N, C-alpha and C positions, 0 to 999 in steps of 0.2 A: 099393445101397441097400438100406434094409429094406424088407420089402411091409410095411408100416404110408405108407409117406414114399410108395411108389408111389401105393398105393392115394387116399392125398390130392390127390398131382398130377395122377392123374387124375379127380379129384372135382374137383378147382380147374380144370382146362381145360375138363370139361366142362360146371361151369358159367359160363367165361369164355365160349366160341367157340360148343358147342354148343345147348345150352339159349338165347340170341337167334335163335340159326338157326333152332332151334323155333319160336319166338314168332312170326317174319317169317313164315315160311311158312305154320303157322294159323290168323294174322292173315289172312293174303291171301287164306290158302284159303275163310274168313269171308266178307272183302269182296266176292269175284269170284264167287262162287258164285253161279247165278240170271244172273248180268249177262249180256247181248248188248254183246259186243266193238263189232261191227260197228256199232250202234247211239253206242256210248263215242266210238268213230275218229271218226262225223259230227258227233258233239255240238263236236270237237276243228277237225275241218276247215273246218267250215260257220262257223269264226268268223272266218274270213277274216282284212282287217285288223288286228284286235284283236289277234291275237298279238305284232304289235310291244311289247306290255306285258309281256307275260314276257320278252321278249329284252332289258327294262328294269332287270325282275326280277335278272336275272342278274351286271348291272354292280353294281344294288347291291349283293349277297351279296359282290364280290369286295371292294367298300371297308370289308364289313363285319367285311371275314377280316384287312385291314391295319389297322385300325383298333383289335382284338384284339391283335394283333402289337405295337404300337403303347402300347398300355396293357399289357402283360407287360412291354416294352421298362421299365419305368419301377421296377416290381417289381423284376426282374432287379438292376435300375441302385444299389435300396437297398441292393440284399446285393453288391454290389460287384464284380456280373458285368457287364461293358459288352462286348452284344453287335452286332453290325451289324443294321440293321431289313431289311433283304434278307434275313439269314439267318434272322430270329427269323417272317419270312414266310414263308420256305421250311417252315419247322418247324408254321405252321398251317395251313398249308394239304395239307401231307404227314399231322395228324393228323387232320384230314376223311377224308385218301383212304382211310387204313391203319383206322381207325372201320369205313367201310364192311364189309371184308373180315370182323376181328375186333377184334366192340363190347367200346371199352372201354382196346383198349390202345394206340390213339391216343397218350393223354394220356403213359400209359409210355413210349412211343415219343421225342413231341418231349421231352421230359425227359432222355431217353439221348443225343442229338443234342443238344443244349443242350449239353448239361454234358461231352460228348464233345470237341467242339469249341472249349469255351472254358475248356478244362480248370477243370470249375468242381467244387463237391459234387454229384451227385444229389441228396442227399436235402435241401439247401438249394433248387436249382431246381424239386421235387416238392413241394417248400412252397409255393412261388411258385406253383405250377400251379395248387394244392388252395384254396389262398387265392382264387383267380384264378374257382377253377368257385364255390365256397361263398361269393362275389359274386355270379355268377348265381344261385343261388339265392336271394339273399335276393333279388335281383333281380324272379326270377320270382314268390315269393313275395306279393311288394309289390304286381304288378301283377293277382295273381291277388283278392287281396284288394283291389285298387281298382276291380277287373270283377262285382266280387260285391254289391259295395255300390254301383256304376253302374246294370248289370244286372239288380239284384234283382229285380224287379218281373217284366221275362222270365222267368226262371232260376226263380223262385215257382211260374209259371202252370203255365212244362214241366214242373213235378214234380209241382205238382198233377194236371197228367193221368192220373200213374200213382199213384194215394191207394194202395195196396197198398206199393209199394215205399217213397210216402213213408213210412211208418206204419212200416214195417222200420228204416229206418235212424232215426228216430227214438227207437225202440224200443233200438236198439244204444248210441246215443249217451250217451242215460240211464242204461242201465244199472249198477246199481253197480259189479257184475262186471268192467264193462269194465276202471273204471278202480282195482278192488282188484288184479286183473294187472295195470296196466302201475307199481303203485303197487311190486308182489311183483320186478315184473322192475327195476324200479329199483333197488329193495335188494339184489338177486341180483346186479347189476354191480356194486353198490358193494363190496358185501362179497367180491366174486371181485376186485376189484382191489389191496385191500388185505389181502388172507390169503395169499394168493397171490403176488406179484408179478410173481415170477423164474420162475412158467411161462411157456413159450418162445411161446406165442398172445397173452398178455400184453404180455410182451415189445414183441412186432412193434407191439401196438394202441399201444402206447406209444411206439414210434417212431415209429410215423406220425404222430401226436397231436403230438407232440415237434417232427416238418417240419412241420405247419400251421401249430403256433404260431409258429414263427420268422418263416412266409410271413404272418402276419397280424401282426405287431409291424414287420416291414419295412415295409407298406403305412402302421402307423400313423403311424410319426416317420420314411417316407419324407420327401423333396423332393417337388414335384410333385403333391401329394395331390389339386388342384383338379382340374388338367390331366387327371389319373384320372379322376375322376367325368365330368370332360366327355366322356372318351373311352369310358367306362361305358356314358352317356347315348347316343352314337351309337351304336353296337354294336348297342344293343337298338331303337335306334330304324332303321336298316338293319333290323335282322330287322323289326320289323313293315313301315316301307314297303315290304317286299318282296311283305308280302300284302297290301295296302292297296293299291298299282299291280296284281300280277295280280288282285286280285276286276274291273280295268277289260279284261281279258280276253274274260270270260265275260255275255251277255247275262245271264242269270237271279240273275249276279253280284252285276252292273253297275246291274240291276234294284232287287235286294234293301239293293245301298248306297245306292240315291239314297232309297228305303221307309223306310231304318231307320237311316241314318248312317254314322257311326262307329264305334261302337259293336257295331253285328256284326262287325265287322272286330276288335277289341279283341278278343271271348268269342272267334274260333274261333283268336286266334292266342296267347290266354292257355292253353285248352284244347289246341292243338297244341305249346307251349315243355313242358305237362305230360306230354303223350306222349314226347315226348323220352327224357322220362326213361326210360322204359318200355325192358330191354332187344332191342335188335334190329338189324339190319343197313342204317344210317342214318336207322333213322325211319321202313325201310317199314312199311306196315301202321299199326302203332296213331297216325301221325301223317293218314295219311288219312283214318282212321275217326274220329280227335277234329274234324278239318273238318268232316267230312260230319254230324257230330252238334253242331256249334257253327249248320251252318246250317239244320240240323233243328228249330233251338230257333227260327226267324223262317219256319217256312213254308217252307223249298226242301226237300221232302220226294223230287226225282224223283232216285230213286237213281243212274240213266245221266246225268245233270249235274252231280250235286255229285258222282261218282266219278269221273267224266272234269277235273272241275273243279281234283280235287287229284291226279290222276296227271299231272297235265302238268305241274305246279306243285312238286311235289317228283321227277317225273321228270327234271325240264331242271334244277334245284337240282342232282340227284344224278350230272345228268351232267356240269357242271361241275365238280365234287369230281374226278370221275375226270381230268376235262382237266388240272386244278391240280394235280391227285397225280402225272399223267404229265409235268407239266412242271416239278416239283419235284422228283420223284426224278433227271429226267434233267438239270437244273440243279446237283445235290448231287453225278451222277458227275461233272461238267464238274469241277468244283469243287474237287475232290478229284485230277482228275489232273494241273490246272493246280499244286499244287502239291505231285506228286510231279515235275513238270519243275524 
């Protein structure tokens, strides 16, 4: 292997594994600096009987994973890949467990797992997975737009508390230099793809785009599109309900829910969903910060209370993913053993 390829591999691994870990550690450092852990634990333990709401969120979370497996099954069937639902559920459980350790590798793992189990094309399976993730991205963007419309007054009032930051953002958004730069980048990419189409990097990008496009085409022409849309709504409905139910577990969040209605949950939900796009181990760090920021917009500024709430919700969800991951890999191992026998 040449020195250039070695350096490229090292940089690739750094971006995939080391940088997300550093982001998680850095954000956790910022998050926990100055926090009294004894007070935080007291906030959690004094809720008493309210904590059964957290147990309910875990049950809802399991259903969200099962619905995701059912939705993916529709896409795979459209590609002629008939996979048992139990295998797909294993792949979803395993994906989230792998992502806790190696962010973004879980999707690659589940693609390889299904391709190998079903003796299918890795590219086709990967394309269907990418299409599924892009569908999630469209859902998040739609929810974000809806939230900005419904909570525009509250968001504007919060932003106006920091007029200097507001003016800076407004000047950047209206700057002609920004749009000139965007135009140059678009033209540059177009020239790159049309003038040097055989470049190895361009070839890889094109292959990736082809696989993704095939996944989208499968969605457009597949049978069961209505069921696919219903399952998409069910997945995101479960995600939202997890946070909504969790709001009942703490006195401060339950009171805020009574005062502001479901909109406060929607704001926190959208912010936390966007935060999950930041490369980190299981969303640790970005997720709590996003939820705390959303709560602060509605006057919940006690860091000890809001951090205790965010840590309990994410901590129990992470523990669930670990348990489901252990179950999955034990189940896969036992299944392989039976096949060999």
